[in-house]
C-alpha positions in Angstrom: 98.0 73.3 160.7 96.6 73.3 157.2 94.9 76.1 155.4 91.5 74.4 155.1 91.3 74.4 158.9 90.0 77.9 158.8 86.6 76.5 158.0 86.9 74.2 161.0 89.0 76.0 163.6 88.2 79.2 165.3 91.0 81.4 166.7 90.5 82.0 170.4 93.0 84.7 171.4 95.5 84.0 174.2 94.7 80.3 174.8 95.3 77.0 173.0 92.6 76.5 170.4 93.8 73.6 168.3 96.1 70.5 168.4 97.8 68.7 165.6 100.0 65.6 165.1 102.7 65.3 162.5 103.4 61.6 161.9 105.5 59.6 159.5 102.7 57.3 158.4 99.3 58.9 158.3 97.4 55.7 157.7 99.1 54.0 160.7 98.3 57.1 162.9 94.7 56.9 161.9 94.7 53.1 162.8 96.1 53.9 166.2 94.1 57.0 167.3 90.8 56.1 165.6 90.0 53.0 167.7 91.6 54.5 170.8 89.7 57.8 170.9 86.7 57.0 168.7 87.7 59.3 165.9 86.4 59.4 162.4 88.4 61.3 159.8 87.7 63.9 157.1 90.2 64.8 154.3 91.8 68.1 155.0 93.9 70.5 152.9 96.9 68.9 151.1 99.0 72.0 150.3 101.9 70.5 152.3 101.1 66.9 152.1 98.2 64.6 153.3 96.2 66.0 156.2 93.0 64.9 157.9 90.7 66.2 160.6 89.8 63.9 163.5 86.1 64.3 164.0 83.8 63.3 167.0 80.0 63.8 166.7 80.6 66.2 163.8 83.1 68.3 165.7 86.7 68.6 164.4 88.9 68.0 167.5 92.4 67.6 166.1 94.5 67.4 163.0 96.9 64.7 161.7 99.4 65.3 159.0 102.6 63.8 157.5 106.0 65.0 158.9 108.0 63.6 156.1 111.6 62.5 156.7 114.1 64.3 158.8 113.5 67.8 160.2 110.0 67.7 161.7 109.7 65.5 164.8 106.8 63.2 165.3 104.9 65.1 168.0 101.7 66.7 169.1 101.7 70.5 168.9 99.3 72.9 170.7 98.4 76.2 168.9 97.7 79.4 170.7 95.2 81.8 169.2 96.2 85.4 168.6 94.8 88.5 166.9 98.1 89.1 165.1 100.6 86.3 164.3 103.1 88.9 163.3 102.9 90.7 166.6 103.2 87.4 168.5 106.2 86.3 166.4 107.9 89.6 167.1 107.2 89.2 170.9 108.7 85.7 170.7 112.0 87.0 169.2 112.1 90.0 171.5 112.0 87.7 174.5 114.9 85.5 173.5 112.9 82.5 172.3 113.0 80.8 169.0 110.7 81.4 166.0 111.2 78.3 163.9 108.8 78.8 161.0 106.6 81.7 159.8 104.3 83.5 160.2 103.0 82.1 156.9 99.7 82.9 155.2 97.0 80.2 155.3 93.8 81.2 153.5 92.0 83.4 156.0 94.7 83.2 158.6 98.4 83.0 159.5 100.5 80.4 161.3 103.9 80.2 163.0 105.9 77.7 165.0 108.1 78.6 167.9 109.8 77.3 171.0 109.8 79.1 174.4 113.0 80.0 176.3 113.0 76.5 177.9 112.5 74.8 174.6 108.8 73.8 174.6 107.4 73.9 171.1 104.1 75.6 170.4 102.1 77.0 167.4 100.7 80.4 166.8 97.4 80.7 164.9 95.7 83.8 163.7 92.3 83.1 162.0 88.6 83.8 162.2 87.8 84.6 165.8 85.7 82.4 168.1 85.0 82.1 171.8 86.5 79.6 174.1 84.4 76.5 174.8 85.0 73.2 176.4 84.1 70.2 174.3 82.4 67.7 176.5 83.1 64.8 174.1 85.1 61.6 174.5 88.2 61.9 172.2 88.4 65.7 172.4 91.4 67.5 173.8 90.2 68.6 177.3 93.4 69.7 179.0 96.6 71.3 177.7 99.5 71.6 180.2 103.0 72.9 179.9 105.4 70.7 181.8 108.5 72.9 182.6 111.0 73.4 185.4 109.9 77.0 186.0 106.2 77.6 185.3 106.4 81.2 186.7 109.0 82.2 184.2 107.1 80.5 181.4 103.9 82.3 182.5 105.7 85.6 182.2 106.9 84.7 178.7 103.5 83.4 177.4 101.7 86.3 179.1 103.8 88.8 177.3 103.6 87.0 173.9 99.8 86.6 174.1 98.9 89.7 176.1 97.3 87.9 179.1 97.4 91.1 181.1 94.8 93.7 180.3 92.2 91.3 178.8 88.6 91.5 179.9 88.7 89.8 183.4 85.1 88.7 182.9 86.2 86.5 180.0 89.8 85.7 180.7 92.0 85.3 183.8 95.2 83.7 185.1 95.3 82.2 188.5 97.3 79.8 190.8 95.4 76.6 191.7 96.3 73.0 192.3 100.0 73.9 192.2 99.7 75.2 188.7 99.4 78.5 186.8 95.9 78.0 185.3 94.4 79.9 182.3 90.6 80.4 182.4 88.5 81.6 179.4 84.7 82.0 179.3 84.5 80.4 182.8 86.4 77.2 181.9 89.9 76.2 182.9 91.5 75.6 179.5 95.2 75.1 180.1 97.9 75.2 182.8 101.6 75.5 183.4 103.1 73.1 185.9 106.4 72.4 187.4 108.3 69.3 186.1 112.0 68.7 185.7 113.3 67.0 182.6 113.9 63.8 184.6 110.2 63.7 185.7 107.7 60.9 185.2 107.4 61.5 181.5 111.1 61.7 181.0 110.7 64.6 178.7 112.3 68.1 178.2 109.8 71.0 178.6 106.8 70.4 176.4 103.0 71.1 176.1 101.2 67.9 177.0 97.8 67.3 175.2 95.3 65.2 177.2 92.3 63.7 175.4 89.0 62.8 177.2 88.2 59.1 177.6 85.4 57.3 179.5 87.8 55.0 181.4 91.5 55.8 181.7 92.6 52.3 182.6 90.8 50.8 179.7 92.2 53.4 177.3 95.7 52.6 178.5 95.2 48.9 177.9 93.8 49.7 174.4 96.7 51.9 173.6 99.1 49.1 174.4 97.1 46.7 172.2 97.4 49.2 169.3 101.2 49.4 169.6 101.6 52.3 172.1 103.1 52.2 175.6 102.6 53.7 179.0 105.0 56.4 180.3 104.6 55.6 184.0 101.7 54.5 186.2 98.2 55.8 185.9 97.5 58.5 188.5 94.7 60.7 189.8 95.1 64.5 189.3 92.8 67.4 190.3 91.3 67.2 186.8 90.7 63.4 186.6 92.5 60.1 186.2 95.5 60.4 183.9 97.6 58.0 181.8 100.6 59.4 180.0 101.3 57.5 176.8 103.4 57.4 173.7 101.9 56.2 170.4 103.4 53.7 167.9 105.8 56.3 166.6 106.8 57.8 169.9 104.6 60.9 170.0 103.7 61.7 173.6 100.2 62.5 174.8 97.9 61.7 177.7 94.3 60.5 178.3 92.2 61.7 181.1 89.0 60.2 182.5 86.8 60.4 185.6 88.3 59.4 188.9 87.2 56.0 190.1 
C-alpha cells in the first residue's frame, strides 16, 4: 500500500478495506486487468516504486505496484483496517504468527504485513477512518475469503488481532453461514473464512482470496485466458454467485464472481 492512498482509502476497523497487487511488470499488469475488469488507472505514490490506483466510475477499487526482483512474491494482498497498527502488530506476535514488515508510517497512516499461524499473508492498515460499504460496481472487489484448513482457529486469531469481540453488534458481527465464518459490517457480508486443504481446487496453501465483480463469469474467464491468464479449475456456483478462480499472466491468484445463470 502506498502513502498517497490515504486520500483514496478509508480505514474500516476489523474488516478488509483495500486490496493491492505487487507485480513484476506494471504495464503488463495494467494490460491484463484493465480490459478484464474495466479498470482505468491513476498514478499513485512512488515512494517505493511505480504504483497506480485501479479506478471504476471514479472509485479507487485496488492498487497495483511493482514487486521488484526476489523477496516479494507476485500476489494479491488484502488489508485489514485497525485503529492501531502497533497494537495489531503486537497481537500478531503475541499469538505466534509472523510480522514480516512494519508497522511503517505512511502519511496519515501506518501499514504492516503479516502472516497468520497457518501462513496466510495479510496487510494491516491504520488510516483515516471510514465506514464499511459494498461497492456495487463491476471490477470492484466484492468478496474476500480466507481459504484455510481450520477456519475456526483462524477466526480466533483474527478476532483477537482485530478485536472482533466487543464491537458494536449493530454495526459489526461474526456469524456461521453457508459453511463459513462470515464477517458482517454495516449490514453487509464483507469477508469470510472457509475450510480448504492445501490440496484443494486452487492447489494453494492458506491464503486470502480476492474476488472481483463481473457481469458474466464465463465470459470473464474466457477473456482472462485471451489476455494470458489461466483457469484454476472449473467455474462453479457458490452461495454468493458464480465463481471462476484464475491466475494472471504472472501467476497471481484471484477470482471473479458474477450472477448465477
